[in-house]
C-alpha positions in Angstrom: -62.9 15.5 19.1 -63.4 11.8 19.7 -60.2 10.0 20.8 -59.5 6.9 18.7 -57.6 4.1 20.5 -55.6 2.0 18.1 -53.8 -1.1 19.3 -50.6 -1.7 17.3 -49.0 -5.1 17.1 -45.4 -5.1 15.9 -44.4 -1.9 17.5 -40.6 -2.5 17.0 -40.8 -3.2 13.3 -40.4 -0.7 10.4 -44.1 0.0 10.2 -44.7 0.0 13.9 -41.9 2.5 14.6 -43.2 4.6 11.7 -46.7 4.7 13.2 -45.1 5.8 16.5 -43.2 8.6 14.6 -46.2 9.8 12.8 -48.6 9.5 15.7 -47.7 12.9 17.1 -49.3 14.6 14.0 -52.7 12.8 14.7 -53.7 14.1 18.1 -57.1 12.4 17.9 -55.4 9.0 17.8 -53.9 7.2 20.8 -51.5 4.5 19.8 -51.2 1.5 22.2 -47.9 0.0 21.1 -47.4 -3.7 21.6 -43.9 -5.1 21.0 -42.7 -8.6 21.7 -42.0 -7.9 25.4 -45.6 -6.9 25.8 -47.2 -9.6 23.6 -45.6 -12.7 22.3 -47.4 -13.5 19.0 -46.6 -17.2 19.3 -48.8 -17.3 22.4 -52.4 -16.9 21.1 -53.7 -16.3 24.6 -51.5 -13.2 24.9 -52.8 -11.9 21.6 -56.4 -12.3 22.7 -55.7 -10.8 26.1 -53.9 -7.7 24.6 -57.0 -6.9 22.6 -59.6 -7.7 25.3 -57.7 -5.8 28.0 -57.2 -2.7 25.9 -60.6 -2.6 24.2 -59.4 -0.5 21.2 -61.5 1.0 18.5 -59.2 -0.5 15.9 -56.4 -3.1 15.7 -53.4 -2.4 13.4 -51.4 -5.5 12.7 -47.9 -4.2 11.7 -46.2 -7.4 12.9 -44.9 -10.1 10.5 -42.3 -12.8 10.1 -40.4 -11.3 7.1 -37.3 -13.4 6.9 -38.1 -14.7 3.4 -35.2 -17.1 3.1 -35.3 -18.3 6.7 -39.0 -19.1 6.4 -38.2 -21.9 3.9 -36.7 -23.9 6.8 -38.7 -22.3 9.6 -42.3 -22.8 8.3 -43.8 -23.3 11.8 -42.6 -20.0 13.1 -43.6 -18.1 9.9 -47.1 -19.5 10.1 -47.4 -18.8 13.8 -46.8 -15.1 13.3 -48.2 -14.6 9.8 -51.3 -16.7 10.1 -52.1 -18.1 13.6 -51.7 -14.9 15.5 -53.6 -13.0 12.7 -56.4 -15.5 12.9 -56.7 -14.9 16.7 -56.7 -11.1 16.1 -59.5 -11.6 13.5 -61.6 -13.7 15.9 -61.4 -11.3 18.8 -61.9 -8.3 16.5 -65.1 -10.0 15.3 -66.2 -10.9 18.9 -65.7 -7.3 20.1 -66.8 -5.7 16.8 -63.5 -3.9 16.3 -62.1 -2.9 13.0 -58.9 -4.7 12.0 -56.2 -3.4 9.7 -53.8 -6.1 8.5 -50.7 -5.6 6.3 -49.8 -8.2 3.7 -47.4 -8.4 0.8 -46.7 -8.6 -3.0 -45.3 -12.1 -2.2 -48.8 -13.6 -2.4 -48.3 -13.3 -6.2 -45.8 -15.3 -8.4 -44.4 -12.2 -10.3 -45.5 -13.6 -13.7 -47.9 -10.8 -14.5 -47.6 -8.4 -17.4 -49.8 -5.7 -15.9 -50.0 -4.1 -12.4 -51.6 -6.6 -10.1 -55.1 -5.9 -9.1 -56.7 -7.0 -5.8 -58.7 -9.8 -7.6 -55.9 -11.2 -9.6 -55.0 -14.9 -8.9 -52.6 -15.4 -6.1 -49.8 -18.0 -6.3 -47.0 -17.5 -3.7 -43.6 -18.9 -4.6 -42.4 -19.8 -1.1 -43.3 -20.2 2.6 -43.2 -16.5 3.4 -45.8 -15.6 0.7 -47.9 -18.7 1.5 -48.0 -17.8 5.2 -49.0 -14.2 4.5 -51.7 -15.4 2.1 -53.0 -17.8 4.9 -53.1 -14.8 7.2 -55.2 -12.8 4.6 -57.6 -15.7 4.3 -58.0 -16.0 8.1 -58.9 -12.3 8.3 -61.4 -12.5 5.4 -63.0 -15.6 6.9 -63.7 -14.1 10.3 -63.4 -10.4 10.6 -66.2 -8.5 8.8 -64.8 -5.1 9.5 -61.3 -5.5 8.0 -58.8 -3.8 5.8 -56.0 -5.8 4.2 -53.3 -3.6 2.7 -50.9 -5.4 0.4 -47.7 -3.5 0.2 -44.1 -4.0 -1.1 -40.5 -3.1 -1.1 -40.9 -1.3 2.2 -38.1 1.1 3.5 -37.8 3.4 6.4 -35.3 4.9 8.8 -35.8 1.9 11.1 -34.7 -1.7 11.2 -33.2 -3.6 8.3 -34.2 -2.6 4.8 -32.8 -1.9 1.4 -32.2 1.8 1.8 -30.1 1.4 5.0 -28.2 -1.6 3.6 -27.4 0.1 0.3 -26.3 3.3 2.1 -23.9 1.3 4.2 -22.5 -0.6 1.2 -22.0 2.6 -0.8 -20.0 4.1 2.1 -17.7 1.0 2.1 -17.2 0.1 -1.6 -16.1 1.8 -4.8 -18.4 -0.3 -7.0 -21.7 -1.9 -6.1 -23.7 -4.4 -8.2 -27.5 -4.4 -7.8 -30.2 -6.6 -9.4 -31.8 -5.1 -12.4 -34.4 -7.8 -13.4 -36.9 -7.5 -10.5 -39.4 -4.7 -10.7 -41.5 -3.2 -7.9 -42.7 -0.1 -6.1 -40.4 1.1 -3.3 -42.8 2.2 -0.5 -42.0 4.3 2.6 -43.2 2.9 5.9 -43.7 6.5 7.0 -46.1 7.1 4.1 -47.9 3.8 5.0 -48.2 5.0 8.6 -49.5 8.4 7.7 -52.1 6.9 5.2 -53.2 4.4 7.9 -53.6 7.0 10.6 -55.4 9.3 8.3 -58.2 6.8 7.6 -58.9 5.7 11.1 -61.8 8.2 11.8 -63.4 7.0 8.6 -63.3 3.3 9.3 -64.7 3.5 12.9 -67.8 5.3 11.5 -70.6 2.7 11.4 -71.6 4.0 8.0 -68.2 3.0 6.4 -68.7 0.4 3.7 -65.3 0.2 2.1 -63.8 -2.8 4.1 -61.9 -5.3 2.0 -58.5 -5.9 0.4 -56.4 -3.0 -1.1 -53.0 -2.6 -2.7 -51.1 0.2 -1.0 -47.7 1.1 -2.5 -46.1 4.2 -4.0 -46.7 4.5 -7.7 -43.1 4.7 -8.7 -42.1 1.6 -10.7 -38.5 0.6 -10.9 -35.9 -2.2 -10.4 -33.6 -2.6 -7.4 -30.8 -1.1 -9.6 -33.0 1.9 -10.3 -33.8 2.2 -6.7 -30.2 2.1 -5.7 -29.4 4.9 -8.0 -32.2 7.0 -6.6 -30.9 6.3 -3.1 -27.4 7.4 -4.1 -28.7 10.6 -5.7 -30.9 11.4 -2.7 -28.0 10.7 -0.3 -25.6 13.0 -2.1 -28.2 15.7 -1.9 -28.9 15.0 1.8 -25.4 14.4 3.1 -23.3 16.6 0.8 -19.9 16.5 -0.7 -18.2 14.9 2.3 -20.5 11.8 2.3 -18.2 8.7 1.9 -20.5 7.0 -0.5 -20.5 9.8 -3.0 -18.0 8.3 -5.4 -19.5 4.7 -5.4 -20.4 3.4 -8.8 -23.5 1.3 -9.2 -23.6 -1.5 -11.8 -26.6 -3.6 -12.9 -26.6 -7.4 -12.7 -29.2 -10.2 -13.1 -30.7 -12.0 -10.2 -28.5 -15.0 -11.0 -25.6 -13.1 -9.5 -27.3 -13.3 -6.1 -28.9 -16.8 -5.7 -31.3 -17.0 -2.7 -32.9 -19.9 -0.9 -36.4 -18.5 -1.6 -37.5 -17.4 -5.1 -38.6 -13.7 -5.4 -41.3 -12.4 -7.6 -39.7 -10.8 -10.7 -42.6 -8.4 -11.1 -44.2 -6.9 -8.0 -46.0 -3.9 -9.5 -49.5 -3.5 -7.9 -52.3 -1.1 -8.9 -53.5 1.3 -6.2 -56.5 2.5 -8.2 -59.0 0.8 -5.8 -57.5 2.5 -2.8 -57.4 5.9 -4.5 -61.0 5.5 -5.6 -62.2 4.6 -2.2 -60.2 6.9 0.1 -59.5 9.7 -2.4 -55.7 9.9 -1.8 -52.6 7.9 -2.5 -49.0 7.7 -1.3 -46.5 10.5 -2.1 -44.0 10.3 -4.9 -40.5 8.8 -4.1 -38.9 12.2 -4.8 -40.6 13.4 -1.6 -40.6 10.2 0.4 -37.0 9.1 0.0 -35.4 12.4 1.2 -37.9 12.4 4.1 -36.6 8.9 5.0 -33.0 10.0 4.9 -33.8 13.1 7.1 -35.3 10.8 9.7 -32.4 8.4 9.4 -30.0 11.2 10.1 -32.0 12.3 13.1 -32.3 8.7 14.3 -28.6 8.3 14.1 
């Protein structure tokens, strides 16, 4: 068995921590985890040195500036992490002939579609965050021949700050909760993203692999944030039982106007995963499996 060395940027984020969690089930993969203390992505020389010093078979960029509203007034920092650091990763990956896996977002689209977005649909980000992520995508495409760009959306996990953890906390505190019901997307487990990524590593380090490019990688369950909140409530009741303090919380739908934000969000974030399934012959699990798995790990994580 050939050991695959995978250098992971963004080790402390949702996806990075999920990769670490799932890594134990992939004994042929050695994860080299880089958090901010080991590599400051605003220092491009540190990014380059991290890659050159470790000489991995593959780079996984799980790092991102994801503060959508803050990005509107913090453009320089958003572009440093989401574009400039990614550009350096791509350049060194090309120089050393290393495969690069980069994660992007539904925010490269404007949310005005009437069908699930395909990889070749026109991009039109609504704000700085989406624009910076698109710039990162373009940097990868321009330089790194052996690249996979995975656009994902509505990511949740047992780790960090995300919708599932926020809603669970609010349900435990309130009798009634109002949740937006006019934005549609595909809630996607970071644990599922991690498993899917680790599973394909042996394939992409094969010199014969010809499937490099851009893919949409989300769970195929389409719903609104309101729908998602109800699914979370039902799963939590099943997971935590009758004594869970959020059991009696009522969830009501509202429009986005009830929660004005600095940055505009795409109203429609459904993305087709057919290209990924056709290429790799698998997709992500259904939310009925993924959400309870997340809650189980949340419980274990404390």
